[in-house]
N, C-alpha and C positions, 0 to 999 in steps of 0.2 A: 099360512100365513107368518106363523112365528119364525119360521126359517127364514122367509124373506126379510123380516125386520131383523134378526140378526144378521144375515148377510149385508144388509145396508148398513147397519151399525158397525161392522168390521171395514165396511168399504171408506166410512167417513174417517174413522181411526187412521186407517193406512192412508188415506189422502192428507190428514194433518201431519202424519210423520214424515210425508214426502215434501209439503209444504216447509216444514221446520228444517228438514235436510237442505231444501233448495235454499233457504234464506243463510244456511252456513256455507254454502256452495263455495262463495267468492271468498279465497283466503288471504288475497292480496300479496301471493308469494312473489310474482314478477315485479309488483310495484316495490316490496320491501328489499329486495335483491337489488334493483335500481337504485334506491336511495341508500343503499349501503355503499355502493359503488361509485356513485356519482355526487354526494352530498356530505360535507364534512360535519363534524360535532358542532360546528357554530352555525351551521345551516349555509354554507356558502355553497353554491351550485357550480360545478365544473362543465359549463355549457360546452367547451370546445371537446372535452372527452365524450359528450353526449352525441355530438355530432359525428363524430368518428365512428362510433358504434352505438346506433339508435335499437338495437334489438330487444333490449329489455324495455325499454319506454314503448315501443311499438306493441309488444306483448301485453305490457299493462293496460294501454288504450283499448285494445281488443278486448281484455277482459272486461272493462268499464262498459264497453259499448254493447256487449252482449248480455250482461247481468244486471239489468235494470231493477232497483228494488220494486217489491210490489207489497200489498197490503199485510202479508204474513210475515215480513219483517219487522223485528223489533225497533224502538227509538234508536238504540244504540248501533244497531245494523246499518239502518238509513244514514246516521251520522257519520259513521266510519266510511261507507261507502263514497258518500257525496264530498265529505271532507278530503278524501285520497283523490277522488277524481278531478275536483277543482284544481288540485295543487298539480296532478299529471298533466292536464290539459293546458294548465299555464305556462309549464315547461316546454310543451309542443308549441305552442303559440310563440314562444321567444325563440326557440331554436329554428322555426320556419323562417323567422325574420333576421336572425343572428348575421354578422355582427350590429348589435344596437347598443346603445349607453344606457338606455331606459325603456320600459315597457310603453311608456307615455310617447315615444317615438312612432308607435304603432296607431294607425288611425283607429279610434273608438275601440280599444282591445276588449274592453268589458261587454261590448255590445254585438260584437262579430259573432253569428251564429255560424259556428265551426265544430262543434262537439257532437258526434254521432253516438245518440244514446236510443238503442232500439231503432223505431222507424223516424225518428225526429232529430233535427239539429237544434242544439240549445246554445246558449251564449254563457259565459261567466257569470253574468250579472243575473241570468236566470235560476243558475244554481244557487248563487249566494242568497239572493232576495226572495225568490218565489218558492225555492225549498228550504234550505238551511235556516235561515232565519225564521221561518215559521215552525220550526222544531223546538222553539223556545229553549235553546242552550246559548246564552251569550259568549260563552268561552269559545265557541267557534271561531271568533275573531282574531284568536291567537294561535289558530290551527291552520286556517286558510292563509295563504301566502300570495301577494301579488308580484312577486320575484323582484322586490325593492330592499333596499338596504334598511329603510324605517320599518319595514313589515316584521312581524313576528319572524324567528327564525323557521326555516323549513325543517321539521323533524326527520333525521334519518334514518326513520323507521316506519313502516305502515302504522296509521291508526287502525285499532281492531276493536270489535265490540267488547271483548273481555278485559280489556285493558283500558277503555276509553275514558272513563271518568279519571283515573289516574293521570293518564296522558295529557288530558283538558287541563286538569289541575296543575301540573309541573310546567305546562306550556304558558299557562296564565302567571305562575309565580316568576317563572324566569323572564318573561317578557316586561313585567312590572318592576324587577329588581335591575333590568340591564339600563344603565344610566346613559347610554346612547339613545336610547328611546323612550325612556320616562326618569326624573329625577323627584324623589319624595323624600319628604321630611314631615313631621309632625305638623308646621304649620304653613308648609308650603309645599305646592306641587305643581311640577311642570310635566304636562302629560302628553303622550301620542295623541294626534289629530283623529285616531281610531276612536278614542273615547268621545270624541265631539262629533263625527261623523254617524256614529250609531249610539247616541246616548240614550235613546228611548229603549235601547236592549238591555243597559245596564241598570235601569232605575225602574224595572218592573216589580221589584220586590222590596224597594227602598231607595236610598238616594245613590248617587255615584260613589260617595264616600264609603257608604255600607258596603257595597261591592268591593270597593278597592281594599277595605280592612279585612276581608275574607282571604286576601291573597298577598298582603303586604307584610314585610317583616317589621315595618314600622308603622305603628297606631296614629292614624292620621286624624287631625282634629276635623270636627264638622264645619269648622269656621276657618279651616285652612284657605290660604289664598290659591287661586287657581289660574293657570295659564296653559297654553298649548305650543309644543314645539314646532318648527318647521318640519316638513315630512321631506326625507331624501328618497326621491324616487330613481337612484342609480340603482344597476342592476346588483342583485344579490350573488356577486361572483366573486 
């Protein structure tokens, strides 16, 4: 009996090690190489070069399709996976319809079920609203990119679990300090409509100003005048 209990104990230890290893199995190597090759430091995407050679993109999409997160994955692993997958499949959506001037030239781009994850087809909206937003990390809005000039820039490296907090902080700070997307002063703020569309995500632990002041170089007054800028939906190329 003692031997059986001991054997069962060893089995569950090994199972835990296997699950932990499995959670780390997807290293985003193809996706990282793709981003380095086709996205510049400003986040501009060279869609024409992608169309000429889709190998790295297709390898990346295949990785995402075959490695859906499970319950053994940490929050950071899930976030990194879904952020990267969202961005990769957005690019796939664009090149399948290219040449276009805007993602809005595509009929219902965020509702189209074209993303094969395991045995189901998903939409970009499902990834964003049903998965990412439910992970309670408002900075995802500065990491997922809808292929438009007013979106946050597409990071030209993969988001990874070990660097995720730093990457999300930098992405938020850079987005907020970009005067083409936000204009911030102590008493007056002109913000991206992202802060309007997803206001509930930024006010879970305080006001919107409280959130902004965590990442702004300028201390914004709680009484600052607030308005929202027009959104430029032209392609980020």
